ZAMARGU-4260 file (C-alpha; in steps of 0.2 Angstrom, whole numbers, plus 5000, padded with zeros to 4 digits):
<rodrens>
0) 5089/5046/5410 | 5095/5028/5412 | 5082/5015/5414 | 5082/4996/5416 | 5088/4993/5399
5) 5103/5003/5401 | 5108/4994/5417 | 5105/4977/5408 | 5117/4983/5395 | 5130/4989/5408
10) 5128/4972/5417 | 5131/4963/5401 | 5114/4954/5402 | 5117/4943/5386 | 5130/4933/5397
15) 5117/4929/5410 | 5115/4913/5401 | 5130/4909/5412 | 5118/4910/5427 | 5103/4901/5419
20) 5112/4886/5413 | 5119/4879/5430 | 5102/4882/5439 | 5093/4873/5425 | 5105/4858/5426
25) 5104/4857/5445 | 5085/4858/5446 | 5083/4846/5432 | 5094/4833/5440 | 5084/4835/5456
30) 5068/4831/5447 | 5076/4816/5438 | 5081/4809/5456 | 5063/4809/5461 | 5061/4825/5470
35) 5046/4837/5466 | 5052/4854/5460 | 5049/4869/5472 | 5047/4882/5458 | 5048/4897/5469
40) 5065/4891/5476 | 5071/4887/5459 | 5067/4905/5453 | 5074/4913/5468 | 5090/4903/5466
45) 5091/4910/5448 | 5088/4928/5453 | 5101/4927/5466 | 5114/4920/5455 | 5110/4932/5441
50) 5111/4947/5453 | 5128/4941/5459 | 5133/4938/5441 | 5128/4956/5437 | 5138/4962/5452
55) 5153/4953/5446 | 5151/4961/5428 | 5148/4978/5435 | 5163/4977/5447 | 5174/4970/5434
60) 5170/4985/5423 | 5173/4998/5437 | 5190/4990/5442 | 5196/4988/5425 | 5192/5006/5422
65) 5203/5011/5437 | 5217/5000/5431 | 5217/5007/5414 | 5213/4990/5407 | 5198/4994/5397
70) 5204/5011/5391 | 5220/5003/5384 | 5210/4989/5375 | 5208/4992/5357 | 5207/4974/5351
75) 5191/4969/5360 | 5177/4960/5350 | 5160/4967/5353 | 5149/4960/5361 | 5161/4947/5368
80) 5176/4955/5376 | 5182/4972/5382 | 5168/4975/5395 | 5152/4985/5393 | 5161/5001/5388
85) 5148/5012/5396 | 5161/5020/5406 | 5173/5023/5392 | 5158/5030/5381 | 5155/5043/5395
90) 5137/5035/5398 | 5139/5033/5417 | 5151/5039/5431 | 5163/5026/5437 | 5156/5027/5455
95) 5138/5023/5448 | 5145/5007/5442 | 5152/5002/5459 | 5136/5007/5467 | 5126/4997/5455
100) 5137/4982/5458 | 5135/4983/5477 | 5116/4985/5475 | 5116/4969/5464 | 5126/4960/5478
105) 5114/4966/5491 | 5099/4959/5481 | 5108/4942/5478 | 5113/4941/5497 | 5095/4945/5503
110) 5088/4931/5492 | 5102/4920/5497 | 5099/4922/5516 | 5080/4918/5513 | 5086/4902/5504
115) 5097/4898/5519 | 5083/4900/5531 | 5071/4890/5520 | 5083/4876/5515 | 5099/4875/5525
120) 5116/4883/5529 | 5125/4875/5515 | 5118/4887/5503 | 5126/4901/5514 | 5143/4893/5511
125) 5140/4892/5492 | 5134/4909/5491 | 5148/4917/5501 | 5161/4909/5491 | 5153/4913/5474
130) 5148/4931/5478 | 5165/4936/5485 | 5176/4928/5473 | 5165/4935/5459 | 5167/4953/5466
135) 5186/4951/5469 | 5189/4944/5452 | 5196/4961/5448 | 5194/4970/5464 | 5208/4973/5476
140) 5216/4966/5487 | 5214/4949/5479 | 5212/4953/5461 | 5210/4935/5456 | 5209/4937/5438
145) 5226/4946/5439 | 5234/4931/5448 | 5230/4917/5437 | 5216/4911/5449 | 5201/4919/5439
150) 5199/4904/5428 | 5197/4892/5443 | 5184/4903/5451 | 5174/4905/5435 | 5173/4886/5434
155) 5167/4885/5452 | 5156/4901/5453 | 5146/4898/5437 | 5148/4879/5435 | 5150/4867/5450
160) 5144/4878/5465 | 5127/4884/5457 | 5123/4867/5450 | 5126/4860/5468 | 5116/4874/5475
165) 5101/4872/5464 | 5101/4854/5467 | 5102/4857/5486 | 5088/4869/5487 | 5077/4856/5480
170) 5083/4841/5489 | 5093/4847/5504 | 5108/4835/5500 | 5123/4834/5488 | 5127/4819/5477
175) 5141/4813/5467 | 5130/4813/5452 | 5126/4832/5455 | 5145/4836/5455 | 5147/4826/5439
180) 5132/4834/5430 | 5140/4851/5434 | 5156/4848/5425 | 5150/4851/5407 | 5143/4868/5411
185) 5158/4872/5422 | 5170/4867/5408 | 5161/4877/5395 | 5159/4893/5405 | 5178/4892/5408
190) 5180/4890/5389 | 5169/4905/5386 | 5180/4915/5398 | 5196/4908/5390 | 5193/4912/5372
195) 5186/4929/5376 | 5203/4933/5384 | 5211/4931/5367 | 5206/4948/5361 | 5210/4956/5377
200) 5227/4949/5379 | 5238/4964/5375 | 5228/4976/5386 | 5227/4964/5400 | 5246/4961/5399
205) 5249/4980/5399 | 5241/4981/5416 | 5248/4965/5423 | 5232/4956/5422 | 5241/4939/5420
210) 5228/4927/5417 | 5233/4910/5409 | 5230/4916/5391 | 5243/4930/5394 | 5255/4918/5403
215) 5254/4904/5389 | 5251/4915/5374 | 5238/4912/5361 | 5245/4897/5352 | 5246/4886/5367
220) 5230/4893/5374 | 5221/4888/5358 | 5225/4870/5361 | 5219/4872/5379 | 5203/4879/5373
225) 5200/4864/5362 | 5204/4853/5377 | 5191/4861/5387 | 5178/4859/5373 | 5183/4840/5371
230) 5182/4837/5390 | 5165/4846/5391 | 5158/4834/5377 | 5166/4818/5384 | 5160/4819/5402
235) 5141/4815/5399 | 5144/4800/5388 | 5157/4793/5400 | 5145/4796/5414 | 5131/4787/5405
240) 5142/4772/5401 | 5146/4772/5420 | 5128/4772/5425 | 5129/4789/5434 | 5118/4798/5421
245) 5103/4791/5411 | 5105/4789/5392 | 5093/4804/5389 | 5107/4815/5396 | 5116/4812/5379
250) 5105/4826/5373 | 5119/4837/5380 | 5128/4832/5364 | 5117/4844/5354 | 5131/4856/5358
255) 5144/4845/5349 | 5143/4854/5332 | 5146/4871/5340 | 5161/4864/5350 | 5169/4857/5333
260) 5166/4874/5325 | 5174/4884/5339 | 5189/4871/5340 | 5192/4873/5321 | 5191/4892/5321
265) 5202/4895/5337 | 5215/4883/5330 | 5216/4892/5313 | 5213/4910/5319 | 5220/4911/5337
270) 5231/4926/5331 | 5219/4933/5318 | 5208/4942/5330 | 5195/4949/5317 | 5192/4931/5311
275) 5192/4924/5329 | 5175/4930/5334 | 5165/4915/5327 | 5175/4905/5340 | 5169/4917/5354
280) 5151/4915/5348 | 5151/4896/5345 | 5159/4893/5362 | 5145/4903/5370 | 5132/4894/5360
285) 5140/4877/5365 | 5138/4882/5383 | 5120/4886/5381 | 5115/4872/5370 | 5124/4858/5380
290) 5117/4864/5396 | 5099/4865/5389 | 5101/4848/5381 | 5106/4841/5398 | 5092/4850/5407
295) 5080/4843/5395 | 5087/4825/5395 | 5086/4823/5413 | 5067/4826/5416 | 5064/4816/5400
300) 5073/4801/5408 | 5061/4801/5422 | 5045/4804/5412 | 5048/4792/5398
</rodrens>
């Protein structure tokens, strides 16, 4: 029998921090800008994004199974890369994964439609773009991850768009500051995807999944990864100096030590896959700590 814990494993629930972070940042910025927080809307936005995130992960596993990608992957790094492996371990039928993905999409869509009714049509545009591009990351006919477009849509779907969406459901408006506040989270979730592709590179190349790590190779990609980390840590101080974010937003720099660790490891061990996993872990940690720091700093700036 397969219960909720099994399906959380199949959906790779530890990566749901990628959904929590942008919702927290967008909601915190709305509070800093003087708006009262409508907590039911914030919670529903989080559940909707998490459901779409689960859909993307489940669909990714299903279509990577069909392409032979996951079966060919012998260098994946548990728990960071290689998918959930539940199909490869014989724990679930492939069609069940696809059905679970569609059910998760249905849940996210239903909640999203309520938020459209409650707050305005722009939520529909954000949800449709995010939901469909997440599903078609590996699904035909678009297969965005195979065409070098996956990195861009991860940046948007788990960074810019949900921060703007979380801000909008509280304020019914968009601002330049909200777009800027989304960038550290967006860059860091992109960095998580980027470094997690190092271990999968050979298997991905074998099935013509030509993301940018495959195209550039690990040596150049290691430098790009460092660039993503540097930019993610530089944006908040620059925004504070420009008066776009308050000084308390500098709590986002709590993630800097993890960014430095990830940078050092990836530059030294980009081709030494067993010793690369600390870079995977540190990048995920940097994404979470940076986002939480920013989400705490913005309310503190209003309260103190």
